[in-house]
C-alpha positions as CSV (number, residue, x, y, z in Angstrom):
1,M,-17.6,-16.9,30.0
2,N,-20.0,-14.1,30.8
3,F,-21.7,-13.0,27.5
4,S,-23.6,-10.3,29.3
5,D,-20.3,-8.5,30.0
6,P,-19.9,-5.8,27.3
7,G,-16.1,-6.1,27.5
8,Q,-16.2,-9.8,26.9
9,R,-18.7,-9.4,24.0
10,R,-16.3,-7.0,22.3
11,V,-13.5,-9.5,22.7
12,I,-15.6,-12.3,21.2
13,I,-16.7,-10.1,18.3
14,K,-13.1,-9.0,17.6
15,T,-11.9,-12.6,17.7
16,L,-14.5,-13.8,15.3
17,L,-13.8,-11.0,12.9
18,V,-10.1,-11.7,13.0
19,V,-10.8,-15.4,12.4
20,V,-13.0,-14.6,9.4
21,F,-10.3,-12.3,8.1
22,V,-7.5,-14.9,8.3
23,V,-9.7,-17.6,6.8
24,L,-10.6,-15.3,3.9
25,L,-7.0,-14.3,3.3
26,A,-5.9,-17.9,3.4
27,A,-8.6,-19.0,1.0
28,I,-7.6,-16.2,-1.5
29,L,-3.9,-17.1,-1.4
30,L,-4.4,-20.8,-1.6
31,Y,-7.2,-21.2,-4.1
32,F,-6.9,-18.2,-6.4
33,D,-4.3,-16.7,-8.7
34,V,-4.3,-13.2,-7.2
35,Q,-2.4,-11.7,-10.0
36,Q,-4.8,-13.0,-12.6
37,L,-7.8,-11.9,-10.5
38,F,-6.4,-8.4,-10.5
39,R,-5.8,-8.5,-14.2
40,D,-9.4,-9.6,-14.8
41,A,-10.7,-7.0,-12.5
42,L,-8.7,-4.3,-14.2
43,A,-9.9,-5.4,-17.6
44,W,-13.4,-5.1,-16.3
45,I,-12.8,-1.7,-14.7
46,S,-11.3,-0.3,-17.9
47,G,-14.7,-0.6,-19.6
48,L,-16.8,1.1,-16.8
49,G,-16.2,4.7,-18.0
50,V,-16.4,7.4,-15.2
51,L,-17.3,4.7,-12.7
52,G,-14.0,2.9,-13.3
53,P,-11.7,5.0,-11.0
54,V,-14.3,4.7,-8.1
55,I,-14.4,0.9,-8.4
56,F,-10.6,0.8,-8.8
57,V,-10.2,2.7,-5.5
58,G,-12.5,0.2,-3.8
59,L,-10.4,-2.7,-5.1
60,Y,-7.2,-1.1,-4.0
61,I,-8.6,-0.6,-0.5
62,L,-9.6,-4.3,-0.3
63,A,-6.2,-5.4,-1.5
64,C,-4.5,-3.3,1.3
65,V,-6.8,-4.7,4.0
66,L,-6.3,-8.3,2.8
67,L,-2.5,-7.9,2.6
68,L,-2.5,-8.6,-1.1
69,P,0.3,-7.3,-3.3
70,G,-0.9,-4.1,-5.0
71,A,2.0,-3.5,-7.5
72,I,-0.1,-4.8,-10.4
73,L,-2.9,-2.5,-9.5
74,T,-0.6,0.5,-9.5
75,L,0.8,-0.5,-12.8
76,G,-2.7,-1.2,-14.1
77,A,-3.9,2.2,-13.1
78,G,-1.4,3.7,-15.6
79,A,-2.3,1.2,-18.2
80,I,-6.1,1.7,-18.2
81,F,-6.4,5.3,-17.1
82,G,-3.3,7.0,-18.3
83,F,-0.7,8.7,-16.2
84,L,-2.7,11.6,-14.7
85,Q,-5.9,9.9,-13.9
86,G,-4.1,6.7,-13.0
87,A,-1.8,8.5,-10.5
88,I,-4.8,10.1,-8.8
89,A,-6.8,6.9,-8.6
90,A,-3.8,4.9,-7.3
91,S,-2.8,7.6,-4.8
92,V,-6.4,7.8,-3.4
93,G,-6.7,4.0,-3.3
94,A,-3.4,3.3,-1.7
95,T,-3.9,6.1,0.9
96,L,-7.4,5.1,1.9
97,G,-6.4,1.4,1.8
98,A,-3.4,2.1,4.1
99,T,-5.7,4.1,6.4
100,C,-8.3,1.3,6.6
101,A,-5.6,-1.3,7.4
102,F,-4.2,1.1,10.1
103,L,-7.6,1.4,11.7
104,V,-8.1,-2.4,11.6
105,G,-4.7,-2.9,13.2
106,R,-5.4,-0.4,15.9
107,Y,-9.0,-1.3,16.8
108,L,-9.7,-4.8,15.6
109,A,-6.6,-7.0,15.0
110,R,-4.2,-5.5,17.5
111,D,-3.2,-8.8,19.1
112,W,-2.7,-10.6,15.8
113,V,-0.6,-7.8,14.4
114,A,1.5,-7.6,17.5
115,R,2.3,-11.3,17.2
116,R,3.3,-10.9,13.5
117,I,5.9,-8.2,14.3
118,A,6.9,-9.3,17.8
119,G,10.2,-10.8,16.5
120,S,11.1,-7.9,14.3
121,A,13.8,-5.7,15.8
122,R,13.3,-3.2,12.9
123,F,9.7,-2.7,13.7
124,R,10.5,-2.4,17.4
125,A,12.9,0.4,16.5
126,V,10.2,2.0,14.3
127,D,7.8,1.9,17.3
128,E,10.3,3.6,19.5
129,A,11.1,6.2,16.9
130,V,7.4,6.9,16.2
131,A,6.8,7.6,19.8
132,K,9.3,10.5,19.5
133,E,8.8,11.9,16.0
134,G,5.5,10.5,14.8
135,W,4.6,11.7,11.3
136,K,8.3,12.1,10.3
137,I,8.9,8.4,10.7
138,V,5.7,7.5,8.9
139,F,6.7,9.8,6.0
140,L,10.3,8.4,5.8
141,T,9.3,4.8,5.9
142,R,6.8,5.4,3.1
143,L,9.6,6.8,1.0
144,S,11.9,3.9,1.8
145,P,11.4,0.5,0.0
146,V,13.0,-1.4,2.8
147,F,9.7,-1.5,4.8
148,P,7.0,-3.8,3.4
149,F,3.9,-1.6,2.6
150,N,1.1,-3.9,3.6
151,I,2.5,-5.1,7.0
152,L,3.6,-1.5,7.8
153,N,0.0,-0.3,7.4
154,Y,-1.1,-2.7,10.2
155,A,2.1,-2.2,12.3
156,F,1.6,1.6,12.5
157,G,-1.8,0.8,14.1
158,L,0.1,-0.4,17.1
159,T,2.1,2.8,17.5
160,R,1.1,6.1,19.1
161,V,1.0,8.0,15.9
162,G,-2.3,9.9,15.3
163,L,-4.6,9.1,12.5
164,R,-4.3,12.5,10.9
165,D,-0.5,12.5,10.9
166,Y,-0.5,8.9,9.6
167,F,-2.9,9.7,6.8
168,F,-1.1,12.8,5.4
169,A,2.4,11.4,6.0
170,S,1.5,8.2,4.2
171,W,-0.1,10.0,1.3
172,L,2.9,12.3,0.8
173,G,5.5,9.6,1.3
174,M,3.9,7.2,-1.2
175,I,3.7,9.7,-4.0
176,P,7.2,9.3,-5.6
177,G,7.1,5.5,-5.8
178,M,3.4,5.5,-6.7
179,F,3.9,7.9,-9.6
180,L,6.8,5.8,-10.9
181,Y,4.8,2.6,-11.0
182,V,1.8,4.4,-12.6
183,Y,4.1,5.9,-15.2
184,L,5.6,2.5,-16.0
185,G,2.1,1.2,-16.5
186,S,1.2,4.1,-18.8
187,L,4.2,3.2,-20.9
188,A,3.0,-0.3,-21.3
189,G,-0.4,0.9,-22.3
190,D,-1.8,-2.6,-22.6
191,L,-0.3,-4.2,-19.4
192,A,-1.0,-7.9,-19.3
193,G,-3.7,-7.8,-22.0
194,L,-5.2,-4.6,-20.5
195,G,-5.3,-1.7,-22.8
196,T,-6.9,1.2,-24.5
197,G,-6.2,0.0,-28.0
198,N,-3.4,-1.3,-30.2
199,R,-2.4,2.1,-31.7
200,E,1.4,2.2,-32.3
201,R,3.1,5.2,-30.7
202,T,5.2,7.6,-32.8
203,M,9.0,7.9,-32.3
204,G,8.4,11.4,-30.7
205,E,6.0,9.8,-28.1
206,W,8.5,7.2,-27.2
207,V,11.2,9.8,-26.8
208,M,9.0,11.8,-24.5
209,Y,8.1,8.7,-22.5
210,G,11.8,7.8,-22.2
211,V,12.8,11.2,-20.9
212,G,9.9,11.2,-18.5
213,L,10.7,7.8,-17.2
214,L,14.4,8.7,-16.7
215,A,13.4,11.8,-14.8
216,T,10.9,9.9,-12.6
217,V,13.4,7.2,-11.8
218,A,16.1,9.8,-11.0
219,V,13.8,11.7,-8.6
220,T,12.6,8.5,-7.0
221,V,16.1,7.1,-6.4
222,F,17.2,10.5,-5.0
223,I,14.3,10.7,-2.6
224,T,14.8,7.1,-1.5
225,R,18.4,7.7,-0.7
226,L,17.5,10.8,1.3
227,A,14.9,8.7,3.2
228,R,17.3,5.9,4.0
229,A,19.9,8.4,5.3
230,A,17.3,10.2,7.5
231,L,15.9,6.9,8.8
232,A,19.4,5.7,9.7
233,K,19.8,8.7,12.0
234,R,16.4,8.1,13.7
235,I,16.1,4.4,13.8
236,P,19.1,2.4,15.1
237,A,20.1,-0.7,13.2
238,P,18.7,-3.8,14.9
239,G,21.2,-5.8,17.0
240,P,21.4,-9.6,17.2
241,Q,18.3,-11.3,18.4
242,S,18.4,-12.5,22.0
């Protein structure tokens, strides 16, 4: 192998980075309780004051890049920050995390991601649809819970969608589901031992929370159904594997 060749050097560097990434991910999944790590991190973040949301965003980005489940982070944002600040922090973290994973998939781990999704007829259909309609498909897949969030971030890196379209379509498409999870977290208030105190809520507060929750769920379900219907028109159902 000719190490003086810039092209080969880039291939070697990319390969080493991918190996490090895979080893790190395997170590985290095998030797750590990810959910407990997130709970501990959120408990720590809750005591950081104005710096808390910034650290939270960084943690969310890391979770997206490492393909770690981020639902507890979204719930935790509502629990430790409240709905408004939590929704902003979770939305920023998820969007930036999705974008970082997209860039890794496009420029660093393209071959690895391609192997992961090679056998998926659904993702092949997404790729074909994205080539035609770009940001619309990104937006609709973000609205639909059928497509796994973390893998989708990397998978879109293999498509021809532009970074700007991907960024804004992802951000807008994730808002309904993101806000629902943050709201649920804000209802808990002390999710998994995280909290802002043990104050008991009044009956009026619980009624308002209940009304808000029902409205949020109704809107989310409605939008999800619209997304599924729109996707069905643009992405054909996968046929039997050959």
